[in-house]
C-alpha positions in Angstrom: -55.0 8.8 -22.3 -56.8 6.5 -19.9 -55.4 4.5 -17.0 -57.2 1.4 -15.6 -56.4 -1.6 -13.4 -55.6 -4.6 -15.6 -55.0 -8.1 -14.3 -53.0 -10.2 -16.8 -53.9 -13.9 -16.4 -51.8 -15.3 -19.3 -49.8 -14.0 -22.3 -50.4 -16.0 -25.5 -48.0 -15.9 -28.4 -49.2 -16.6 -32.0 -47.1 -16.5 -35.1 -46.7 -17.7 -38.6 -45.8 -16.6 -42.1 -47.8 -14.0 -44.1 -49.5 -15.5 -47.2 -49.4 -12.1 -48.8 -45.7 -11.1 -48.2 -44.1 -14.4 -47.1 -42.7 -12.6 -44.0 -42.9 -14.0 -40.5 -45.4 -12.4 -38.1 -45.9 -12.6 -34.3 -48.6 -11.3 -31.9 -48.6 -11.5 -28.1 -52.1 -11.2 -26.5 -52.8 -10.9 -22.8 -55.8 -12.7 -21.4 -56.9 -10.2 -18.8 -59.5 -8.7 -16.5 -60.0 -4.9 -16.8 -61.5 -3.0 -13.8 -63.2 0.3 -14.6 -65.5 2.7 -12.9 -68.4 4.4 -14.7 -71.0 6.9 -13.4 -73.8 4.8 -14.8 -72.8 1.3 -13.7 -70.2 1.9 -11.0 -67.4 -0.7 -10.8 -67.3 -3.0 -13.9 -65.2 -6.0 -14.7 -64.5 -6.8 -18.3 -62.8 -10.0 -19.4 -61.0 -10.4 -22.7 -57.8 -10.2 -24.6 -55.7 -7.2 -25.7 -52.6 -7.2 -27.9 -49.4 -6.2 -26.3 -46.8 -3.9 -28.0 -43.5 -5.6 -28.6 -41.8 -3.8 -25.7 -44.3 -5.5 -23.3 -44.2 -9.0 -24.7 -42.3 -10.3 -21.7 -45.0 -9.0 -19.2 -45.8 -11.6 -16.5 -49.2 -12.4 -15.1 -50.2 -10.0 -12.3 -51.9 -6.7 -11.5 -51.0 -3.6 -13.4 -52.0 0.0 -13.9 -52.4 0.1 -17.7 -52.3 3.3 -19.7 -54.3 3.1 -22.9 -54.2 5.3 -26.0 -55.9 5.0 -29.4 -54.1 3.8 -32.6 -55.3 3.1 -36.1 -55.6 -0.6 -37.0 -54.5 -2.1 -40.3 -58.1 -1.8 -41.6 -58.4 1.9 -40.5 -60.4 1.4 -37.2 -59.4 3.3 -34.1 -58.6 0.7 -31.4 -57.3 1.0 -27.8 -53.6 0.1 -27.4 -51.6 -0.3 -24.2 -49.1 2.5 -23.9 -47.5 1.4 -20.6 -47.9 -1.1 -17.8 -46.9 -0.3 -14.2 -47.1 -3.1 -11.6 -50.1 -2.2 -9.5 -48.9 -0.1 -6.5 -45.5 0.7 -8.1 -44.6 4.2 -9.2 -42.5 3.9 -12.4 -43.9 3.0 -15.9 -42.5 0.6 -18.5 -42.6 2.8 -21.6 -43.8 1.2 -24.8 -42.0 3.7 -27.1 -38.2 3.9 -27.5 -37.6 5.9 -24.3 -34.3 5.4 -22.5 -33.7 5.8 -18.8 -31.2 8.4 -17.9 
């Protein structure tokens, strides 16, 4: 898994009803800036959107240390997914899977 600094600028919610199943759907996407270091280009800033897992839909704008993993999309492609977000400079992660605090 990979960890990178992610600045969330805004979370946008989209939803509707599936034409195929008739069931409601909802997606929350974060408009963000991703900072990464590469050997070839040094520090890079990437601007775009990334879908948030349901557990992170309430994330507020700000700086985070984002942990990414790969998941299979509905059409079979491997895509990066956020696994956890930690406020930048904090020490404890917000888990995206059903992990309970003891």
